[in-house]
PQR file with spaces between the fields and no chain letter, atoms N, CA, C, O and H, PARSE charges and radii, in Angstrom:
ATOM       1  N    MET     1      81.860   31.102  -10.850 -0.4000 1.5000
ATOM       2  CA   MET     1      80.621   31.277  -10.146 -0.0000 2.0000
ATOM       3  C    MET     1      80.241   29.950   -9.474  0.5500 1.7000
ATOM       4  O    MET     1      80.201   28.909  -10.130 -0.5500 1.4000
ATOM       5  N    SER     2      79.964   29.990   -8.175 -0.4000 1.5000
ATOM       6  CA   SER     2      79.618   28.760   -7.462 -0.0000 2.0000
ATOM       7  C    SER     2      78.120   28.725   -7.173  0.5500 1.7000
ATOM       8  O    SER     2      77.473   29.758   -6.998 -0.5500 1.4000
ATOM       9  H    SER     2      79.996   30.835   -7.642  0.4000 1.0000
ATOM      10  N    LEU     3      77.597   27.513   -7.130 -0.4000 1.5000
ATOM      11  CA   LEU     3      76.172   27.326   -6.851 -0.0000 2.0000
ATOM      12  C    LEU     3      75.921   27.424   -5.349  0.5500 1.7000
ATOM      13  O    LEU     3      76.772   27.030   -4.552 -0.5500 1.4000
ATOM      14  H    LEU     3      78.122   26.674   -7.272  0.4000 1.0000
ATOM      15  N    ALA     4      74.770   27.942   -4.962 -0.4000 1.5000
ATOM      16  CA   ALA     4      74.399   28.010   -3.556 -0.0000 2.0000
ATOM      17  C    ALA     4      73.995   26.625   -3.075  0.5500 1.7000
ATOM      18  O    ALA     4      73.391   25.849   -3.815 -0.5500 1.4000
ATOM      19  H    ALA     4      74.079   28.262   -5.610  0.4000 1.0000
ATOM      20  N    LYS     5      74.332   26.328   -1.837 -0.4000 1.5000
ATOM      21  CA   LYS     5      73.964   25.037   -1.275 -0.0000 2.0000
ATOM      22  C    LYS     5      72.449   24.971   -1.066  0.5500 1.7000
ATOM      23  O    LYS     5      71.821   25.969   -0.712 -0.5500 1.4000
ATOM      24  H    LYS     5      74.823   26.958   -1.236  0.4000 1.0000
ATOM      25  N    PRO     6      71.876   23.805   -1.285 -0.5600 1.5000
ATOM      26  CA   PRO     6      70.430   23.684   -1.047  0.2800 2.0000
ATOM      27  C    PRO     6      70.129   23.762    0.450  0.5500 1.7000
ATOM      28  O    PRO     6      70.901   23.279    1.278 -0.5500 1.4000
ATOM      29  N    ALA     7      69.007   24.373    0.776 -0.4000 1.5000
ATOM      30  CA   ALA     7      68.604   24.519    2.182 -0.0000 2.0000
ATOM      31  C    ALA     7      67.856   23.256    2.597  0.5500 1.7000
ATOM      32  O    ALA     7      66.642   23.164    2.417 -0.5500 1.4000
ATOM      33  H    ALA     7      68.380   24.765    0.103  0.4000 1.0000
ATOM      34  N    MET     8      68.582   22.277    3.155 -0.4000 1.5000
ATOM      35  CA   MET     8      67.973   21.014    3.534 -0.0000 2.0000
ATOM      36  C    MET     8      67.652   20.961    5.031  0.5500 1.7000
ATOM      37  O    MET     8      66.741   20.245    5.448 -0.5500 1.4000
ATOM      38  H    MET     8      69.569   22.352    3.301  0.4000 1.0000
ATOM      39  N    ARG     9      68.393   21.709    5.824 -0.4000 1.5000
ATOM      40  CA   ARG     9      68.182   21.662    7.265 -0.0000 2.0000
ATOM      41  C    ARG     9      66.886   22.385    7.621  0.5500 1.7000
ATOM      42  O    ARG     9      66.716   23.559    7.289 -0.5500 1.4000
ATOM      43  H    ARG     9      69.133   22.290    5.485  0.4000 1.0000
ATOM      44  N    GLY    10      65.965   21.684    8.300 -0.4000 1.5000
ATOM      45  CA   GLY    10      64.699   22.267    8.714 -0.0000 2.0000
ATOM      46  C    GLY    10      63.676   22.395    7.594  0.5500 1.7000
ATOM      47  O    GLY    10      62.672   23.093    7.740 -0.5500 1.4000
ATOM      48  H    GLY    10      66.103   20.731    8.570  0.4000 1.0000
ATOM      49  N    LEU    11      63.928   21.722    6.476 -0.4000 1.5000
ATOM      50  CA   LEU    11      63.029   21.844    5.329 -0.0000 2.0000
ATOM      51  C    LEU    11      61.661   21.239    5.622  0.5500 1.7000
ATOM      52  O    LEU    11      60.634   21.811    5.258 -0.5500 1.4000
ATOM      53  H    LEU    11      64.744   21.155    6.357  0.4000 1.0000
ATOM      54  N    LEU    12      61.648   20.074    6.286 -0.4000 1.5000
ATOM      55  CA   LEU    12      60.371   19.426    6.604 -0.0000 2.0000
ATOM      56  C    LEU    12      59.523   20.304    7.520  0.5500 1.7000
ATOM      57  O    LEU    12      58.327   20.478    7.286 -0.5500 1.4000
ATOM      58  H    LEU    12      62.482   19.609    6.582  0.4000 1.0000
ATOM      59  N    GLY    13      60.137   20.851    8.553 -0.4000 1.5000
ATOM      60  CA   GLY    13      59.396   21.712    9.470 -0.0000 2.0000
ATOM      61  C    GLY    13      58.850   22.951    8.792  0.5500 1.7000
ATOM      62  O    GLY    13      57.729   23.379    9.069 -0.5500 1.4000
ATOM      63  H    GLY    13      61.108   20.709    8.743  0.4000 1.0000
ATOM      64  N    LYS    14      59.642   23.526    7.906 -0.4000 1.5000
ATOM      65  CA   LYS    14      59.202   24.721    7.206 -0.0000 2.0000
ATOM      66  C    LYS    14      58.036   24.410    6.269  0.5500 1.7000
ATOM      67  O    LYS    14      57.081   25.182    6.174 -0.5500 1.4000
ATOM      68  H    LYS    14      60.553   23.178    7.681  0.4000 1.0000
ATOM      69  N    ARG    15      58.125   23.273    5.579 -0.4000 1.5000
ATOM      70  CA   ARG    15      57.042   22.880    4.669 -0.0000 2.0000
ATOM      71  C    ARG    15      55.778   22.519    5.436  0.5500 1.7000
ATOM      72  O    ARG    15      54.674   22.841    4.997 -0.5500 1.4000
ATOM      73  H    ARG    15      58.901   22.647    5.656  0.4000 1.0000
ATOM      74  N    LEU    16      55.931   21.846    6.590 -0.4000 1.5000
ATOM      75  CA   LEU    16      54.760   21.490    7.390 -0.0000 2.0000
ATOM      76  C    LEU    16      54.066   22.723    7.956  0.5500 1.7000
ATOM      77  O    LEU    16      52.837   22.767    7.995 -0.5500 1.4000
ATOM      78  H    LEU    16      56.828   21.584    6.946  0.4000 1.0000
ATOM      79  N    ARG    17      54.814   23.709    8.388 -0.4000 1.5000
ATOM      80  CA   ARG    17      54.199   24.936    8.898 -0.0000 2.0000
ATOM      81  C    ARG    17      53.354   25.617    7.831  0.5500 1.7000
ATOM      82  O    ARG    17      52.380   26.300    8.146 -0.5500 1.4000
ATOM      83  H    ARG    17      55.813   23.673    8.356  0.4000 1.0000
ATOM      84  N    PHE    18      53.722   25.434    6.587 -0.4000 1.5000
ATOM      85  CA   PHE    18      52.962   26.040    5.501 -0.0000 2.0000
ATOM      86  C    PHE    18      51.774   25.168    5.080  0.5500 1.7000
ATOM      87  O    PHE    18      50.667   25.674    4.900 -0.5500 1.4000
ATOM      88  H    PHE    18      54.514   24.880    6.331  0.4000 1.0000
ATOM      89  N    HIS    19      52.003   23.849    4.921 -0.4000 1.5000
ATOM      90  CA   HIS    19      50.988   22.978    4.339 -0.0000 2.0000
ATOM      91  C    HIS    19      49.988   22.408    5.350  0.5500 1.7000
ATOM      92  O    HIS    19      48.855   22.110    4.971 -0.5500 1.4000
ATOM      93  H    HIS    19      52.902   23.438    5.066  0.4000 1.0000
ATOM      94  N    LEU    20      50.358   22.251    6.592 -0.4000 1.5000
ATOM      95  CA   LEU    20      49.456   21.650    7.572 -0.0000 2.0000
ATOM      96  C    LEU    20      48.204   22.488    7.823  0.5500 1.7000
ATOM      97  O    LEU    20      47.110   21.924    7.818 -0.5500 1.4000
ATOM      98  H    LEU    20      51.278   22.493    6.900  0.4000 1.0000
ATOM      99  N    PRO    21      48.298   23.787    8.040 -0.5600 1.5000
ATOM     100  CA   PRO    21      47.055   24.564    8.214  0.2800 2.0000
ATOM     101  C    PRO    21      46.168   24.564    6.967  0.5500 1.7000
ATOM     102  O    PRO    21      44.941   24.563    7.067 -0.5500 1.4000
ATOM     103  N    ILE    22      46.799   24.566    5.803 -0.4000 1.5000
ATOM     104  CA   ILE    22      46.021   24.518    4.564 -0.0000 2.0000
ATOM     105  C    ILE    22      45.275   23.192    4.461  0.5500 1.7000
ATOM     106  O    ILE    22      44.095   23.174    4.111 -0.5500 1.4000
ATOM     107  H    ILE    22      47.796   24.568    5.722  0.4000 1.0000
ATOM     108  N    ALA    23      45.947   22.083    4.760 -0.4000 1.5000
ATOM     109  CA   ALA    23      45.306   20.772    4.706 -0.0000 2.0000
ATOM     110  C    ALA    23      44.177   20.675    5.727  0.5500 1.7000
ATOM     111  O    ALA    23      43.120   20.115    5.435 -0.5500 1.4000
ATOM     112  H    ALA    23      46.906   22.098    5.044  0.4000 1.0000
ATOM     113  N    PHE    24      44.398   21.214    6.914 -0.4000 1.5000
ATOM     114  CA   PHE    24      43.367   21.180    7.950 -0.0000 2.0000
ATOM     115  C    PHE    24      42.145   21.988    7.511  0.5500 1.7000
ATOM     116  O    PHE    24      41.013   21.532    7.672 -0.5500 1.4000
ATOM     117  H    PHE    24      45.257   21.669    7.150  0.4000 1.0000
ATOM     118  N    ALA    25      42.360   23.168    6.966 -0.4000 1.5000
ATOM     119  CA   ALA    25      41.252   24.010    6.516 -0.0000 2.0000
ATOM     120  C    ALA    25      40.489   23.355    5.366  0.5500 1.7000
ATOM     121  O    ALA    25      39.259   23.393    5.336 -0.5500 1.4000
ATOM     122  H    ALA    25      43.280   23.539    6.836  0.4000 1.0000
ATOM     123  N    LEU    26      41.205   22.761    4.431 -0.4000 1.5000
ATOM     124  CA   LEU    26      40.539   22.102    3.313 -0.0000 2.0000
ATOM     125  C    LEU    26      39.743   20.887    3.757  0.5500 1.7000
ATOM     126  O    LEU    26      38.683   20.602    3.199 -0.5500 1.4000
ATOM     127  H    LEU    26      42.205   22.730    4.456  0.4000 1.0000
ATOM     128  N    SER    27      40.241   20.170    4.756 -0.4000 1.5000
ATOM     129  CA   SER    27      39.488   19.019    5.247 -0.0000 2.0000
ATOM     130  C    SER    27      38.218   19.462    5.958  0.5500 1.7000
ATOM     131  O    SER    27      37.190   18.792    5.853 -0.5500 1.4000
ATOM     132  H    SER    27      41.102   20.402    5.209  0.4000 1.0000
ATOM     133  N    LEU    28      38.267   20.583    6.682 -0.4000 1.5000
ATOM     134  CA   LEU    28      37.047   21.109    7.313 -0.0000 2.0000
ATOM     135  C    LEU    28      36.032   21.558    6.265  0.5500 1.7000
ATOM     136  O    LEU    28      34.831   21.332    6.416 -0.5500 1.4000
ATOM     137  H    LEU    28      39.102   21.127    6.768  0.4000 1.0000
ATOM     138  N    VAL    29      36.514   22.187    5.219 -0.4000 1.5000
ATOM     139  CA   VAL    29      35.619   22.621    4.140 -0.0000 2.0000
ATOM     140  C    VAL    29      34.989   21.411    3.453  0.5500 1.7000
ATOM     141  O    VAL    29      33.797   21.424    3.145 -0.5500 1.4000
ATOM     142  H    VAL    29      37.489   22.371    5.096  0.4000 1.0000
ATOM     143  N    ALA    30      35.777   20.373    3.214 -0.4000 1.5000
ATOM     144  CA   ALA    30      35.242   19.172    2.564 -0.0000 2.0000
ATOM     145  C    ALA    30      34.213   18.477    3.456  0.5500 1.7000
ATOM     146  O    ALA    30      33.191   17.998    2.963 -0.5500 1.4000
ATOM     147  H    ALA    30      36.745   20.363    3.464  0.4000 1.0000
ATOM     148  N    ALA    31      34.472   18.417    4.757 -0.4000 1.5000
ATOM     149  CA   ALA    31      33.515   17.792    5.676 -0.0000 2.0000
ATOM     150  C    ALA    31      32.219   18.583    5.731  0.5500 1.7000
ATOM     151  O    ALA    31      31.137   17.995    5.729 -0.5500 1.4000
ATOM     152  H    ALA    31      35.302   18.806    5.158  0.4000 1.0000
ATOM     153  N    ALA    32      32.309   19.893    5.780 -0.4000 1.5000
ATOM     154  CA   ALA    32      31.102   20.725    5.808 -0.0000 2.0000
ATOM     155  C    ALA    32      30.326   20.608    4.497  0.5500 1.7000
ATOM     156  O    ALA    32      29.096   20.555    4.505 -0.5500 1.4000
ATOM     157  H    ALA    32      33.188   20.370    5.781  0.4000 1.0000
ATOM     158  N    ALA    33      31.037   20.567    3.378 -0.4000 1.5000
ATOM     159  CA   ALA    33      30.375   20.422    2.084 -0.0000 2.0000
ATOM     160  C    ALA    33      29.659   19.079    1.984  0.5500 1.7000
ATOM     161  O    ALA    33      28.558   19.008    1.439 -0.5500 1.4000
ATOM     162  H    ALA    33      32.036   20.609    3.371  0.4000 1.0000
ATOM     163  N    PHE    34      30.262   18.024    2.499 -0.4000 1.5000
ATOM     164  CA   PHE    34      29.622   16.709    2.467 -0.0000 2.0000
ATOM     165  C    PHE    34      28.391   16.691    3.364  0.5500 1.7000
ATOM     166  O    PHE    34      27.355   16.135    3.001 -0.5500 1.4000
ATOM     167  H    PHE    34      31.157   18.081    2.942  0.4000 1.0000
ATOM     168  N    LYS    35      28.513   17.307    4.542 -0.4000 1.5000
ATOM     169  CA   LYS    35      27.383   17.320    5.471 -0.0000 2.0000
ATOM     170  C    LYS    35      26.192   18.047    4.873  0.5500 1.7000
ATOM     171  O    LYS    35      25.078   17.524    4.882 -0.5500 1.4000
ATOM     172  H    LYS    35      29.355   17.759    4.837  0.4000 1.0000
ATOM     173  N    TYR    36      26.414   19.252    4.350 -0.4000 1.5000
ATOM     174  CA   TYR    36      25.302   20.045    3.843 -0.0000 2.0000
ATOM     175  C    TYR    36      24.953   19.741    2.399  0.5500 1.7000
ATOM     176  O    TYR    36      23.871   20.113    1.944 -0.5500 1.4000
ATOM     177  H    TYR    36      27.319   19.677    4.343  0.4000 1.0000
ATOM     178  N    GLY    37      25.824   19.084    1.671 -0.4000 1.5000
ATOM     179  CA   GLY    37      25.539   18.757    0.282 -0.0000 2.0000
ATOM     180  C    GLY    37      24.994   17.363    0.079  0.5500 1.7000
ATOM     181  O    GLY    37      24.331   17.095   -0.923 -0.5500 1.4000
ATOM     182  H    GLY    37      26.703   18.782    2.041  0.4000 1.0000
ATOM     183  N    VAL    38      25.272   16.448    1.041 -0.4000 1.5000
ATOM     184  CA   VAL    38      24.860   15.060    0.870 -0.0000 2.0000
ATOM     185  C    VAL    38      23.950   14.597    2.010  0.5500 1.7000
ATOM     186  O    VAL    38      22.823   14.167    1.765 -0.5500 1.4000
ATOM     187  H    VAL    38      25.811   16.666    1.855  0.4000 1.0000
ATOM     188  N    THR    39      24.425   14.682    3.235 -0.4000 1.5000
ATOM     189  CA   THR    39      23.672   14.061    4.333 -0.0000 2.0000
ATOM     190  C    THR    39      22.402   14.812    4.691  0.5500 1.7000
ATOM     191  O    THR    39      21.378   14.180    4.949 -0.5500 1.4000
ATOM     192  H    THR    39      25.340   15.031    3.434  0.4000 1.0000
ATOM     193  N    GLU    40      22.432   16.130    4.715 -0.4000 1.5000
ATOM     194  CA   GLU    40      21.218   16.877    5.062 -0.0000 2.0000
ATOM     195  C    GLU    40      20.113   16.690    4.014  0.5500 1.7000
ATOM     196  O    GLU    40      18.970   16.453    4.403 -0.5500 1.4000
ATOM     197  H    GLU    40      23.265   16.643    4.506  0.4000 1.0000
ATOM     198  N    PRO    41      20.394   16.783    2.701 -0.5600 1.5000
ATOM     199  CA   PRO    41      19.329   16.498    1.727  0.2800 2.0000
ATOM     200  C    PRO    41      18.831   15.052    1.808  0.5500 1.7000
ATOM     201  O    PRO    41      17.650   14.792    1.581 -0.5500 1.4000
ATOM     202  N    ARG    42      19.721   14.116    2.129 -0.4000 1.5000
ATOM     203  CA   ARG    42      19.303   12.727    2.241 -0.0000 2.0000
ATOM     204  C    ARG    42      18.370   12.546    3.433  0.5500 1.7000
ATOM     205  O    ARG    42      17.354   11.857    3.332 -0.5500 1.4000
ATOM     206  H    ARG    42      20.681   14.327    2.313  0.4000 1.0000
ATOM     207  N    LYS    43      18.713   13.162    4.559 -0.4000 1.5000
ATOM     208  CA   LYS    43      17.835   13.076    5.727 -0.0000 2.0000
ATOM     209  C    LYS    43      16.486   13.717    5.442  0.5500 1.7000
ATOM     210  O    LYS    43      15.453   13.210    5.879 -0.5500 1.4000
ATOM     211  H    LYS    43      19.537   13.722    4.642  0.4000 1.0000
ATOM     212  N    GLN    44      16.486   14.819    4.717 -0.4000 1.5000
ATOM     213  CA   GLN    44      15.226   15.481    4.378 -0.0000 2.0000
ATOM     214  C    GLN    44      14.394   14.624    3.430  0.5500 1.7000
ATOM     215  O    GLN    44      13.170   14.575    3.553 -0.5500 1.4000
ATOM     216  H    GLN    44      17.325   15.231    4.361  0.4000 1.0000
ATOM     217  N    ALA    45      15.040   13.952    2.493 -0.4000 1.5000
ATOM     218  CA   ALA    45      14.313   13.082    1.565 -0.0000 2.0000
ATOM     219  C    ALA    45      13.678   11.910    2.307  0.5500 1.7000
ATOM     220  O    ALA    45      12.536   11.549    2.020 -0.5500 1.4000
ATOM     221  H    ALA    45      16.034   13.991    2.392  0.4000 1.0000
ATOM     222  N    TYR    46      14.398   11.311    3.255 -0.4000 1.5000
ATOM     223  CA   TYR    46      13.815   10.240    4.056 -0.0000 2.0000
ATOM     224  C    TYR    46      12.646   10.751    4.882  0.5500 1.7000
ATOM     225  O    TYR    46      11.620   10.078    4.981 -0.5500 1.4000
ATOM     226  H    TYR    46      15.325   11.605    3.488  0.4000 1.0000
ATOM     227  N    ALA    47      12.784   11.924    5.473 -0.4000 1.5000
ATOM     228  CA   ALA    47      11.701   12.488    6.289 -0.0000 2.0000
ATOM     229  C    ALA    47      10.472   12.751    5.428  0.5500 1.7000
ATOM     230  O    ALA    47       9.351   12.459    5.846 -0.5500 1.4000
ATOM     231  H    ALA    47      13.617   12.471    5.393  0.4000 1.0000
ATOM     232  N    ASP    48      10.667   13.297    4.235 -0.4000 1.5000
ATOM     233  CA   ASP    48       9.542   13.555    3.337 -0.0000 2.0000
ATOM     234  C    ASP    48       8.866   12.255    2.899  0.5500 1.7000
ATOM     235  O    ASP    48       7.641   12.197    2.791 -0.5500 1.4000
ATOM     236  H    ASP    48      11.577   13.534    3.895  0.4000 1.0000
ATOM     237  N    PHE    49       9.655   11.222    2.650 -0.4000 1.5000
ATOM     238  CA   PHE    49       9.092    9.943    2.222 -0.0000 2.0000
ATOM     239  C    PHE    49       8.245    9.328    3.325  0.5500 1.7000
ATOM     240  O    PHE    49       7.136    8.860    3.067 -0.5500 1.4000
ATOM     241  H    PHE    49      10.650   11.269    2.738  0.4000 1.0000
ATOM     242  N    TYR    50       8.757    9.325    4.550 -0.4000 1.5000
ATOM     243  CA   TYR    50       8.036    8.657    5.629 -0.0000 2.0000
ATOM     244  C    TYR    50       6.897    9.495    6.199  0.5500 1.7000
ATOM     245  O    TYR    50       6.114    8.983    6.999 -0.5500 1.4000
ATOM     246  H    TYR    50       9.658    9.705    4.759  0.4000 1.0000
ATOM     247  N    LYS    51       6.777   10.759    5.816 -0.4000 1.5000
ATOM     248  CA   LYS    51       5.611   11.548    6.220 -0.0000 2.0000
ATOM     249  C    LYS    51       4.348   11.013    5.569  0.5500 1.7000
ATOM     250  O    LYS    51       3.278   11.020    6.178 -0.5500 1.4000
ATOM     251  H    LYS    51       7.414   11.175    5.167  0.4000 1.0000
ATOM     252  N    GLN    52       4.471   10.549    4.330 -0.4000 1.5000
ATOM     253  CA   GLN    52       3.295   10.090    3.600 -0.0000 2.0000
ATOM     254  C    GLN    52       3.317    8.595    3.295  0.5500 1.7000
ATOM     255  O    GLN    52       2.531    8.130    2.470 -0.5500 1.4000
ATOM     256  H    GLN    52       5.340   10.544    3.836  0.4000 1.0000
ATOM     257  N    TYR    53       4.191    7.839    3.934 -0.4000 1.5000
ATOM     258  CA   TYR    53       4.296    6.411    3.691 -0.0000 2.0000
ATOM     259  C    TYR    53       3.277    5.659    4.529  0.5500 1.7000
ATOM     260  O    TYR    53       3.178    5.877    5.736 -0.5500 1.4000
ATOM     261  H    TYR    53       4.831    8.217    4.604  0.4000 1.0000
ATOM     262  N    ASP    54       2.526    4.785    3.899 -0.4000 1.5000
ATOM     263  CA   ASP    54       1.540    3.963    4.590 -0.0000 2.0000
ATOM     264  C    ASP    54       1.943    2.502    4.413  0.5500 1.7000
ATOM     265  O    ASP    54       1.813    1.941    3.325 -0.5500 1.4000
ATOM     266  H    ASP    54       2.606    4.608    2.918  0.4000 1.0000
ATOM     267  N    ALA    55       2.429    1.898    5.483 -0.4000 1.5000
ATOM     268  CA   ALA    55       2.933    0.528    5.408 -0.0000 2.0000
ATOM     269  C    ALA    55       1.818   -0.467    5.123  0.5500 1.7000
ATOM     270  O    ALA    55       2.037   -1.438    4.399 -0.5500 1.4000
ATOM     271  H    ALA    55       2.535    2.353    6.367  0.4000 1.0000
ATOM     272  N    THR    56       0.641   -0.252    5.667 -0.4000 1.5000
ATOM     273  CA   THR    56      -0.479   -1.170    5.434 -0.0000 2.0000
ATOM     274  C    THR    56      -0.901   -1.143    3.972  0.5500 1.7000
ATOM     275  O    THR    56      -1.147   -2.193    3.378 -0.5500 1.4000
ATOM     276  H    THR    56       0.462    0.537    6.256  0.4000 1.0000
ATOM     277  N    LYS    57      -0.986    0.029    3.399 -0.4000 1.5000
ATOM     278  CA   LYS    57      -1.348    0.152    1.986 -0.0000 2.0000
ATOM     279  C    LYS    57      -0.297   -0.525    1.108  0.5500 1.7000
ATOM     280  O    LYS    57      -0.638   -1.211    0.144 -0.5500 1.4000
ATOM     281  H    LYS    57      -0.787    0.882    3.882  0.4000 1.0000
ATOM     282  N    GLU    58       0.960   -0.336    1.436 -0.4000 1.5000
ATOM     283  CA   GLU    58       2.054   -0.950    0.681 -0.0000 2.0000
ATOM     284  C    GLU    58       2.000   -2.479    0.796  0.5500 1.7000
ATOM     285  O    GLU    58       2.218   -3.185   -0.188 -0.5500 1.4000
ATOM     286  H    GLU    58       1.237    0.221    2.219  0.4000 1.0000
ATOM     287  N    PHE    59       1.709   -2.982    1.993 -0.4000 1.5000
ATOM     288  CA   PHE    59       1.583   -4.423    2.190 -0.0000 2.0000
ATOM     289  C    PHE    59       0.438   -4.981    1.353  0.5500 1.7000
ATOM     290  O    PHE    59       0.584   -6.017    0.705 -0.5500 1.4000
ATOM     291  H    PHE    59       1.532   -2.408    2.793  0.4000 1.0000
ATOM     292  N    ASN    60      -0.699   -4.295    1.368 -0.4000 1.5000
ATOM     293  CA   ASN    60      -1.844   -4.769    0.584 -0.0000 2.0000
ATOM     294  C    ASN    60      -1.537   -4.768   -0.904  0.5500 1.7000
ATOM     295  O    ASN    60      -1.947   -5.686   -1.615 -0.5500 1.4000
ATOM     296  H    ASN    60      -0.817   -3.453    1.894  0.4000 1.0000
ATOM     297  N    ASN    61      -0.831   -3.766   -1.387 -0.4000 1.5000
ATOM     298  CA   ASN    61      -0.440   -3.738   -2.804 -0.0000 2.0000
ATOM     299  C    ASN    61       0.477   -4.907   -3.144  0.5500 1.7000
ATOM     300  O    ASN    61       0.322   -5.530   -4.194 -0.5500 1.4000
ATOM     301  H    ASN    61      -0.499   -3.021   -0.810  0.4000 1.0000
ATOM     302  N    MET    62       1.428   -5.208   -2.267 -0.4000 1.5000
ATOM     303  CA   MET    62       2.338   -6.334   -2.528 -0.0000 2.0000
ATOM     304  C    MET    62       1.602   -7.667   -2.421  0.5500 1.7000
ATOM     305  O    MET    62       1.896   -8.601   -3.168 -0.5500 1.4000
ATOM     306  H    MET    62       1.554   -4.701   -1.414  0.4000 1.0000
ATOM     307  N    ARG    63       0.650   -7.758   -1.499 -0.4000 1.5000
ATOM     308  CA   ARG    63      -0.132   -8.990   -1.358 -0.0000 2.0000
ATOM     309  C    ARG    63      -0.954   -9.236   -2.607  0.5500 1.7000
ATOM     310  O    ARG    63      -1.020  -10.365   -3.093 -0.5500 1.4000
ATOM     311  H    ARG    63       0.411   -6.999   -0.893  0.4000 1.0000
ATOM     312  N    GLU    64      -1.582   -8.193   -3.132 -0.4000 1.5000
ATOM     313  CA   GLU    64      -2.391   -8.340   -4.343 -0.0000 2.0000
ATOM     314  C    GLU    64      -1.527   -8.636   -5.561  0.5500 1.7000
ATOM     315  O    GLU    64      -1.998   -9.261   -6.512 -0.5500 1.4000
ATOM     316  H    GLU    64      -1.528   -7.276   -2.736  0.4000 1.0000
ATOM     317  N    ALA    65      -0.286   -8.204   -5.549 -0.4000 1.5000
ATOM     318  CA   ALA    65       0.618   -8.490   -6.663 -0.0000 2.0000
ATOM     319  C    ALA    65       1.148   -9.915   -6.618  0.5500 1.7000
ATOM     320  O    ALA    65       1.721  -10.394   -7.597 -0.5500 1.4000
ATOM     321  H    ALA    65       0.097   -7.696   -4.777  0.4000 1.0000
ATOM     322  N    GLY    66       0.962  -10.603   -5.482 -0.4000 1.5000
ATOM     323  CA   GLY    66       1.393  -11.988   -5.366 -0.0000 2.0000
ATOM     324  C    GLY    66       2.855  -12.142   -5.004  0.5500 1.7000
ATOM     325  O    GLY    66       3.467  -13.155   -5.344 -0.5500 1.4000
ATOM     326  H    GLY    66       0.497  -10.214   -4.687  0.4000 1.0000
ATOM     327  N    ILE    67       3.422  -11.179   -4.332 -0.4000 1.5000
ATOM     328  CA   ILE    67       4.834  -11.232   -3.970 -0.0000 2.0000
ATOM     329  C    ILE    67       5.084  -12.216   -2.845  0.5500 1.7000
ATOM     330  O    ILE    67       6.104  -12.904   -2.840 -0.5500 1.4000
ATOM     331  H    ILE    67       2.925  -10.357   -4.056  0.4000 1.0000
ATOM     332  N    PHE    68       4.171  -12.294   -1.896 -0.4000 1.5000
ATOM     333  CA   PHE    68       4.375  -13.125   -0.713 -0.0000 2.0000
ATOM     334  C    PHE    68       3.911  -14.559   -0.969  0.5500 1.7000
ATOM     335  O    PHE    68       2.906  -14.791   -1.641 -0.5500 1.4000
ATOM     336  H    PHE    68       3.342  -11.736   -1.900  0.4000 1.0000
ATOM     337  N    GLU    69       4.662  -15.514   -0.420 -0.4000 1.5000
ATOM     338  CA   GLU    69       4.278  -16.911   -0.526 -0.0000 2.0000
ATOM     339  C    GLU    69       3.333  -17.319    0.609  0.5500 1.7000
ATOM     340  O    GLU    69       2.525  -18.233    0.443 -0.5500 1.4000
ATOM     341  H    GLU    69       5.479  -15.326    0.126  0.4000 1.0000
ATOM     342  N    SER    70       3.428  -16.661    1.735 -0.4000 1.5000
ATOM     343  CA   SER    70       2.639  -17.057    2.901 -0.0000 2.0000
ATOM     344  C    SER    70       1.278  -16.371    2.978  0.5500 1.7000
ATOM     345  O    SER    70       0.433  -16.760    3.784 -0.5500 1.4000
ATOM     346  H    SER    70       4.084  -15.919    1.870  0.4000 1.0000
ATOM     347  N    VAL    71       1.062  -15.361    2.150 -0.4000 1.5000
ATOM     348  CA   VAL    71      -0.216  -14.627    2.166 -0.0000 2.0000
ATOM     349  C    VAL    71      -0.802  -14.644    0.775  0.5500 1.7000
ATOM     350  O    VAL    71      -0.173  -14.190   -0.180 -0.5500 1.4000
ATOM     351  H    VAL    71       1.749  -15.046    1.495  0.4000 1.0000
ATOM     352  N    ARG    72      -1.996  -15.162    0.664 -0.4000 1.5000
ATOM     353  CA   ARG    72      -2.639  -15.240   -0.649 -0.0000 2.0000
ATOM     354  C    ARG    72      -3.357  -13.921   -0.947  0.5500 1.7000
ATOM     355  O    ARG    72      -3.832  -13.241   -0.038 -0.5500 1.4000
ATOM     356  H    ARG    72      -2.507  -15.530    1.440  0.4000 1.0000
ATOM     357  N    PRO    73      -3.427  -13.572   -2.231 -0.5600 1.5000
ATOM     358  CA   PRO    73      -4.210  -12.393   -2.596  0.2800 2.0000
ATOM     359  C    PRO    73      -5.675  -12.601   -2.253  0.5500 1.7000
ATOM     360  O    PRO    73      -6.123  -13.744   -2.164 -0.5500 1.4000
ATOM     361  N    THR    74      -6.425  -11.542   -2.061 -0.4000 1.5000
ATOM     362  CA   THR    74      -7.812  -11.647   -1.615 -0.0000 2.0000
ATOM     363  C    THR    74      -8.704  -12.224   -2.685  0.5500 1.7000
ATOM     364  O    THR    74      -9.722  -12.831   -2.350 -0.5500 1.4000
ATOM     365  H    THR    74      -6.061  -10.613   -2.134  0.4000 1.0000
ATOM     366  N    GLY    75      -8.382  -12.069   -3.950 -0.4000 1.5000
ATOM     367  CA   GLY    75      -9.220  -12.569   -5.035 -0.0000 2.0000
ATOM     368  C    GLY    75      -9.104  -14.059   -5.270  0.5500 1.7000
ATOM     369  O    GLY    75      -9.922  -14.615   -6.003 -0.5500 1.4000
ATOM     370  H    GLY    75      -7.555  -11.576   -4.222  0.4000 1.0000
ATOM     371  N    LYS    76      -8.118  -14.739   -4.680 -0.4000 1.5000
ATOM     372  CA   LYS    76      -7.881  -16.165   -5.000 -0.0000 2.0000
ATOM     373  C    LYS    76      -8.199  -17.042   -3.832  0.5500 1.7000
ATOM     374  O    LYS    76      -8.059  -18.262   -3.920 -0.5500 1.4000
ATOM     375  H    LYS    76      -7.453  -14.287   -4.085  0.4000 1.0000
């Protein structure tokens, strides 16, 4: 009984025809999952934060805490 010869001719092309569309589809799925799972919630969180953010109030709180060297708190 003799062994069959391995099919080496055209093996790369045959494997690429099978694996390339799968890799392309998986990369699209991963990109879409990252966009809607990470970036969109992050953008929404920033938008929600800056809707109610008051920079003047925050500055006054930091000034009263004594964080700045160039601005003295109002009580001193």
